[in-house]
C-alpha beads as a LAMMPS data file, in Angstrom:
LAMMPS data file: protein, C-alpha beads

207 atoms
206 bonds

1 atom types
1 bond types

-500.0 500.0 xlo xhi
-500.0 500.0 ylo yhi
-500.0 500.0 zlo zhi

Masses

1 110.0

Atoms # bond

1 1 1 0.717 -29.670 -0.855
2 1 1 2.179 -26.585 -1.819
3 1 1 0.878 -24.025 -4.512
4 1 1 4.575 -23.988 -6.345
5 1 1 7.308 -26.389 -6.968
6 1 1 9.822 -23.425 -6.425
7 1 1 10.951 -22.902 -2.729
8 1 1 9.630 -19.137 -1.816
9 1 1 12.660 -17.300 -0.751
10 1 1 11.280 -13.664 -0.902
11 1 1 8.030 -12.146 0.684
12 1 1 6.744 -8.728 -0.428
13 1 1 4.244 -7.054 1.495
14 1 1 1.792 -4.365 0.476
15 1 1 1.243 -1.745 3.378
16 1 1 -2.061 -0.047 3.143
17 1 1 -4.890 -2.144 4.058
18 1 1 -2.510 -4.912 4.762
19 1 1 -0.680 -3.863 7.498
20 1 1 -2.179 -0.392 8.349
21 1 1 -5.713 0.485 8.129
22 1 1 -6.446 3.639 5.738
23 1 1 -9.747 5.318 5.092
24 1 1 -10.410 8.909 3.804
25 1 1 -13.857 8.935 5.623
26 1 1 -12.330 8.830 8.980
27 1 1 -11.141 12.340 8.481
28 1 1 -13.910 13.688 6.162
29 1 1 -16.731 12.397 8.144
30 1 1 -16.041 15.331 10.708
31 1 1 -15.137 17.873 8.053
32 1 1 -17.933 16.856 5.522
33 1 1 -20.757 15.112 8.077
34 1 1 -23.446 14.495 5.134
35 1 1 -22.809 11.128 3.680
36 1 1 -23.989 11.975 0.214
37 1 1 -22.152 15.384 0.041
38 1 1 -18.935 13.324 1.106
39 1 1 -19.107 10.663 -1.258
40 1 1 -20.110 13.274 -3.924
41 1 1 -16.936 15.123 -2.851
42 1 1 -14.723 11.921 -3.312
43 1 1 -16.410 11.167 -6.480
44 1 1 -15.817 14.375 -8.284
45 1 1 -13.089 16.352 -6.556
46 1 1 -10.491 14.489 -4.201
47 1 1 -11.040 11.136 -6.425
48 1 1 -8.866 8.111 -6.187
49 1 1 -7.122 8.600 -9.450
50 1 1 -6.287 12.494 -8.090
51 1 1 -4.888 10.782 -5.188
52 1 1 -3.059 8.001 -7.095
53 1 1 -0.924 10.673 -8.749
54 1 1 0.692 11.653 -5.477
55 1 1 1.321 7.992 -5.078
56 1 1 3.214 8.354 -8.338
57 1 1 5.149 11.302 -7.221
58 1 1 3.382 14.299 -7.838
59 1 1 3.702 17.050 -4.855
60 1 1 0.699 17.831 -2.640
61 1 1 1.219 21.628 -3.436
62 1 1 0.585 20.897 -7.324
63 1 1 -2.041 18.355 -6.444
64 1 1 -3.759 21.049 -4.427
65 1 1 -3.504 23.903 -6.885
66 1 1 -4.912 21.837 -9.954
67 1 1 -8.061 21.067 -7.710
68 1 1 -8.260 24.585 -6.065
69 1 1 -8.231 26.365 -9.714
70 1 1 -11.127 24.093 -10.615
71 1 1 -13.177 24.276 -7.182
72 1 1 -12.152 27.248 -5.492
73 1 1 -14.846 27.128 -3.159
74 1 1 -13.672 23.933 -2.070
75 1 1 -10.062 25.104 -1.050
76 1 1 -10.239 24.053 2.739
77 1 1 -11.625 20.835 1.853
78 1 1 -9.023 20.155 -0.874
79 1 1 -6.193 21.040 1.542
80 1 1 -7.691 19.293 4.185
81 1 1 -6.934 15.743 2.353
82 1 1 -3.191 16.155 3.314
83 1 1 -3.539 18.235 6.163
84 1 1 -5.699 15.486 8.092
85 1 1 -4.101 12.376 6.212
86 1 1 -3.036 11.019 9.762
87 1 1 -6.542 10.341 10.671
88 1 1 -7.066 8.345 7.862
89 1 1 -4.491 5.995 8.970
90 1 1 -5.570 5.397 12.618
91 1 1 -4.285 1.849 13.355
92 1 1 -2.160 -1.033 12.367
93 1 1 -3.430 -4.401 11.603
94 1 1 -1.819 -6.149 14.536
95 1 1 -2.251 -9.704 13.619
96 1 1 -0.688 -8.900 10.112
97 1 1 1.906 -7.249 11.673
98 1 1 2.828 -10.263 13.706
99 1 1 2.872 -12.379 10.748
100 1 1 5.252 -9.991 9.151
101 1 1 7.579 -9.804 12.201
102 1 1 7.345 -13.557 12.548
103 1 1 8.686 -14.125 8.946
104 1 1 11.446 -11.771 9.695
105 1 1 12.464 -13.066 13.026
106 1 1 12.684 -16.646 11.242
107 1 1 15.445 -15.176 9.030
108 1 1 13.281 -14.866 6.027
109 1 1 13.552 -12.270 3.475
110 1 1 10.879 -9.574 3.716
111 1 1 10.497 -6.345 1.971
112 1 1 7.768 -4.109 1.222
113 1 1 6.085 -2.607 -2.379
114 1 1 3.755 0.221 -1.826
115 1 1 1.663 2.744 -3.462
116 1 1 2.615 5.882 -1.071
117 1 1 3.300 9.271 -1.523
118 1 1 7.038 9.990 -0.412
119 1 1 6.184 12.256 2.375
120 1 1 3.068 10.369 4.119
121 1 1 5.248 7.035 3.728
122 1 1 7.723 8.638 6.167
123 1 1 5.267 9.901 8.418
124 1 1 3.621 6.318 8.317
125 1 1 7.119 4.704 9.304
126 1 1 7.696 7.353 12.222
127 1 1 4.295 6.351 13.534
128 1 1 4.424 2.783 12.902
129 1 1 7.876 1.586 13.699
130 1 1 7.589 -1.947 12.440
131 1 1 7.543 -0.433 8.669
132 1 1 11.302 -0.015 9.222
133 1 1 12.094 -3.706 10.170
134 1 1 11.810 -5.614 6.765
135 1 1 15.078 -5.525 4.528
136 1 1 13.747 -2.683 2.440
137 1 1 10.931 -1.048 0.537
138 1 1 9.804 0.349 -2.750
139 1 1 7.712 3.679 -2.434
140 1 1 5.793 4.502 -5.578
141 1 1 6.190 8.374 -4.785
142 1 1 10.120 7.571 -4.680
143 1 1 10.443 5.633 -8.177
144 1 1 7.682 7.465 -10.096
145 1 1 5.641 4.296 -10.870
146 1 1 2.568 2.549 -9.485
147 1 1 1.286 -0.804 -9.037
148 1 1 0.194 -2.554 -11.087
149 1 1 2.372 -0.965 -13.424
150 1 1 4.678 -3.986 -14.589
151 1 1 7.671 -1.829 -14.184
152 1 1 7.343 -1.290 -10.263
153 1 1 7.607 -4.933 -10.147
154 1 1 10.602 -5.109 -11.974
155 1 1 12.265 -2.138 -10.433
156 1 1 11.591 -4.017 -7.092
157 1 1 12.981 -7.244 -8.200
158 1 1 16.275 -5.514 -9.698
159 1 1 16.574 -3.292 -6.310
160 1 1 16.483 -6.303 -3.894
161 1 1 17.873 -9.063 -5.930
162 1 1 14.782 -11.116 -6.083
163 1 1 14.034 -14.561 -7.872
164 1 1 10.701 -13.862 -9.322
165 1 1 9.762 -17.781 -9.232
166 1 1 10.770 -17.687 -5.864
167 1 1 8.988 -14.491 -4.740
168 1 1 5.158 -14.200 -3.124
169 1 1 3.373 -10.924 -2.823
170 1 1 0.624 -9.988 -0.796
171 1 1 -1.772 -7.078 -1.522
172 1 1 -5.492 -6.064 -0.923
173 1 1 -5.959 -5.063 -4.277
174 1 1 -6.808 -7.705 -7.127
175 1 1 -5.424 -5.619 -9.890
176 1 1 -2.003 -5.266 -7.861
177 1 1 -2.210 -9.039 -7.073
178 1 1 -2.394 -9.817 -10.869
179 1 1 -0.059 -7.527 -12.074
180 1 1 2.765 -9.271 -9.766
181 1 1 1.292 -12.574 -11.251
182 1 1 1.840 -11.369 -14.718
183 1 1 5.265 -10.030 -14.071
184 1 1 6.152 -13.711 -12.843
185 1 1 5.721 -13.448 -9.065
186 1 1 3.495 -15.483 -7.204
187 1 1 0.807 -13.536 -5.187
188 1 1 -2.070 -13.561 -3.204
189 1 1 -4.953 -11.586 -2.324
190 1 1 -5.129 -10.286 1.149
191 1 1 -8.459 -10.514 3.094
192 1 1 -7.689 -11.056 6.733
193 1 1 -4.613 -12.497 8.703
194 1 1 -6.237 -15.925 9.004
195 1 1 -6.651 -16.247 5.150
196 1 1 -3.163 -14.972 4.930
197 1 1 -1.716 -17.646 7.039
198 1 1 -3.328 -20.383 5.220
199 1 1 -2.283 -18.871 1.664
200 1 1 1.359 -18.816 2.929
201 1 1 0.912 -22.227 4.387
202 1 1 -0.018 -23.445 0.857
203 1 1 3.231 -21.984 -0.507
204 1 1 5.116 -23.852 2.405
205 1 1 5.482 -20.982 4.612
206 1 1 4.045 -21.766 8.241
207 1 1 3.491 -18.963 10.338

Bonds

1 1 1 2
2 1 2 3
3 1 3 4
4 1 4 5
5 1 5 6
6 1 6 7
7 1 7 8
8 1 8 9
9 1 9 10
10 1 10 11
11 1 11 12
12 1 12 13
13 1 13 14
14 1 14 15
15 1 15 16
16 1 16 17
17 1 17 18
18 1 18 19
19 1 19 20
20 1 20 21
21 1 21 22
22 1 22 23
23 1 23 24
24 1 24 25
25 1 25 26
26 1 26 27
27 1 27 28
28 1 28 29
29 1 29 30
30 1 30 31
31 1 31 32
32 1 32 33
33 1 33 34
34 1 34 35
35 1 35 36
36 1 36 37
37 1 37 38
38 1 38 39
39 1 39 40
40 1 40 41
41 1 41 42
42 1 42 43
43 1 43 44
44 1 44 45
45 1 45 46
46 1 46 47
47 1 47 48
48 1 48 49
49 1 49 50
50 1 50 51
51 1 51 52
52 1 52 53
53 1 53 54
54 1 54 55
55 1 55 56
56 1 56 57
57 1 57 58
58 1 58 59
59 1 59 60
60 1 60 61
61 1 61 62
62 1 62 63
63 1 63 64
64 1 64 65
65 1 65 66
66 1 66 67
67 1 67 68
68 1 68 69
69 1 69 70
70 1 70 71
71 1 71 72
72 1 72 73
73 1 73 74
74 1 74 75
75 1 75 76
76 1 76 77
77 1 77 78
78 1 78 79
79 1 79 80
80 1 80 81
81 1 81 82
82 1 82 83
83 1 83 84
84 1 84 85
85 1 85 86
86 1 86 87
87 1 87 88
88 1 88 89
89 1 89 90
90 1 90 91
91 1 91 92
92 1 92 93
93 1 93 94
94 1 94 95
95 1 95 96
96 1 96 97
97 1 97 98
98 1 98 99
99 1 99 100
100 1 100 101
101 1 101 102
102 1 102 103
103 1 103 104
104 1 104 105
105 1 105 106
106 1 106 107
107 1 107 108
108 1 108 109
109 1 109 110
110 1 110 111
111 1 111 112
112 1 112 113
113 1 113 114
114 1 114 115
115 1 115 116
116 1 116 117
117 1 117 118
118 1 118 119
119 1 119 120
120 1 120 121
121 1 121 122
122 1 122 123
123 1 123 124
124 1 124 125
125 1 125 126
126 1 126 127
127 1 127 128
128 1 128 129
129 1 129 130
130 1 130 131
131 1 131 132
132 1 132 133
133 1 133 134
134 1 134 135
135 1 135 136
136 1 136 137
137 1 137 138
138 1 138 139
139 1 139 140
140 1 140 141
141 1 141 142
142 1 142 143
143 1 143 144
144 1 144 145
145 1 145 146
146 1 146 147
147 1 147 148
148 1 148 149
149 1 149 150
150 1 150 151
151 1 151 152
152 1 152 153
153 1 153 154
154 1 154 155
155 1 155 156
156 1 156 157
157 1 157 158
158 1 158 159
159 1 159 160
160 1 160 161
161 1 161 162
162 1 162 163
163 1 163 164
164 1 164 165
165 1 165 166
166 1 166 167
167 1 167 168
168 1 168 169
169 1 169 170
170 1 170 171
171 1 171 172
172 1 172 173
173 1 173 174
174 1 174 175
175 1 175 176
176 1 176 177
177 1 177 178
178 1 178 179
179 1 179 180
180 1 180 181
181 1 181 182
182 1 182 183
183 1 183 184
184 1 184 185
185 1 185 186
186 1 186 187
187 1 187 188
188 1 188 189
189 1 189 190
190 1 190 191
191 1 191 192
192 1 192 193
193 1 193 194
194 1 194 195
195 1 195 196
196 1 196 197
197 1 197 198
198 1 198 199
199 1 199 200
200 1 200 201
201 1 201 202
202 1 202 203
203 1 203 204
204 1 204 205
205 1 205 206
206 1 206 207
């Protein structure tokens, strides 16, 4: 029994923590070895809210200058966030990538929608060539919008000519999944390749 009466024609993948691993602690465990201090740094200086603005399109130069003005003694660590970003994305999730590539090989319409800074996304594409295989991608840093803002789902829908009712979105963040559903897409929460296979099967997509 499928989850929708409409045939799924469009599959939209998130990227970070769905197709590639991301963890800033991987770089900063070397730079700030003390876990308590490192957690304080991420909670008070290079915070999630600070980083998401780069995903919305703010330049790293502006972002760094803002924090360095407030925390001059932490300049080296603040600049390290972008400098060592490559260490935060060490590998792909090969089983998830295999699902995406399998859908593409079947002739399915696959696109990507990601909260990602423009420059680091291009770096990721160069390192992980499978990110060039889908029909296209909406990068938050390029369009100045971030998930779960409904406008970014609308932008992606219009850019790629999607039928919302025939679209399924895969993301690891509950808020982003709920945003997609609110906009009118079908959406599933990613927690691993096995669950993704069963979730897609429930929508009539066997991989």
